[in-house]
N, C-alpha and C positions, 0 to 999 in steps of 0.2 A: 607466412607461417614462421614467425620469429620467436615465439615463446617455446621454451622447452616443455615437454610433456609432463615432467614431474612437477614443475612450478605451476603449470596450468591445472593439473589434477588437484593439487593442494588448494588453490584458490577456488576452483569449482566446488570441491567438497565442503569448503568452509562457508561459501556464500549462496549456493544454489537454492537451498530450501527456504531461507529467509527472503531471498529475492522473489521466489515464486509466491510466498505468502503475502508479501507486500503488493505484488502485482495483482494477485487474486482479489485482494481488498480494494485496490484502486480501480479494478475493472468490474467490480460488483459481483464477484464470485465465479467468474469464468476461468476455472482452473486450467482448462485445455488451452485457452488463449494465453493465460499467464505463463504456462510452461513453454509455449512457442516463443513468446517474447523473451523470456529468460534465456532460452537456448540461443536465440538470435543475438542477444546481448553478449553471451559468452563466446559465440562464434566471432563477433566483431572484436572482442577482446583478444581472442586467440590470434587473430590476423594482424594485430598491432605490431609494429616493430618494437624490439626490446627497449630502445631508448626513447620511444614515444611516451611511455608511461611507467613510472616507477611502480614496483609491486605493491608498495604501501598505499598507493593511491587507487588500487584496483577496485576496492569496495565502493568508493565514491563514484568512480567512473562507471562501474556496472549499474549502480542505482540510477545515476543520471541518464544513461543511455536507455535503460529499461523503462524509466518513467516517460521519457520522450516518445519511445515506441508505443507505450500504452496510451499516451495522450493522442497520438496519431490514430490508433485503433478506435478510441472513443469518438473522435471527431468524424471518422469514416462511418461509423455505425449509427450514431445518434440514437441509441436505444438504451439509455441509462435505466429507464423504468423496467424494461424486460430483464436486463442484467441483474438488477437488484432483486427482482422476483425470483430469479434462479438462486441467488445467494440465500434467500429465505428458505427455499426448498432444501438446499444442501444443509443449512444449519438446523433444520427441524429434526430432532432426534426423538425417538419414542421411548421415553422413560416409563417405568411401570405405572406411575401415577398420572392419570389423564388430566387432572386439575393442574398438576405441576407442569405438564407438557403444554397446556394452554397458556399458562402464565409465562413460561419461558418463551414461547413462540410470540406472544404479544410484546414482551420486552425486546426481543430480537428485532421484531418488525419496527418498533418505535426507534430503536437505535439505528437501524439501517436507513430509515426515513430521515432521521436527524443528520446522519452522515451525508446522505444524498443532498440535503438542503445546503450543506456548507459549500462555499466556493472551493474549486479544485485545489488551489494553493494551500488553503487552510486544512483541507481534508488530508492532503499528502503530508503536510508537516505534522499534523496530529497523529496520523498512522505511523509515521517513522519514529515519532517520540514514544508513543504508547505501545505499539506492537513490536517494533524493532529495537526499542530502547536505545535509540541513538541520542547522542548529546546534541545540544543546539548547534555547536560548531560542525558536527558531522552532517546534520540536516542541512545547514547552510551550504555546505560543500556539495551535497547531493542535489539540492534544488537550485544551486547557483544563485543564491541570494545572500544578503547580509545576515549575521546572527541576530541583529536587532529586528529585522523583518521576520525571522523565524519566531522569535519570542512574541512579537505582536500577533502573528498568525495563530500561534498555539493558544495564546491568551484569549483571542477573539473566538476561536473555534470552541474552546472549553466553555466560555461564557455563553455562546449561542447554544451549544448542546445542553448546558445546564438549564438555561431559561426555557428552551423548547421542551426539555424533559419534564420540568416542573409544570409547564402548561399542559403537556400531553397526559400526565398522570394526575392532574388536578391539585397540585400543590401551589399555594399562593406564596409569592416571594417576599 
């Protein structure tokens, strides 16, 4: 317990929500599991010795640890299909217009299926870029890969998503 409470509270308040959001998407909508993993990540961060990790590196360290814990969780459960089904249930909102509701649900289902079809590395890189608005350098730091690999993964993920989307909605390329 080497971190002082004020520093830890500041880092927690700054990063907890976005870390949970990232984990929830990575885990296919399991907000309860995402919160547990985020809390475990912060607990491990809190237990670090002060000189083990500079405060400016906290964000990257937290995302890397949380991602690894999430991957462990996914490999234990092997239930990606069930997890993505729950994401769809969570994302379904009932707007006043039933037709709009149906269209939105169909689009969300297509996007979730497209995300599901991406390799994990590409999916994580794309989510960190689009959802968390991280730079390529920050993503490389979180995923522990080169910036070039991040760029390639995001390029390929976007291309695959675009091609699959066009195919799914019947647009010829």
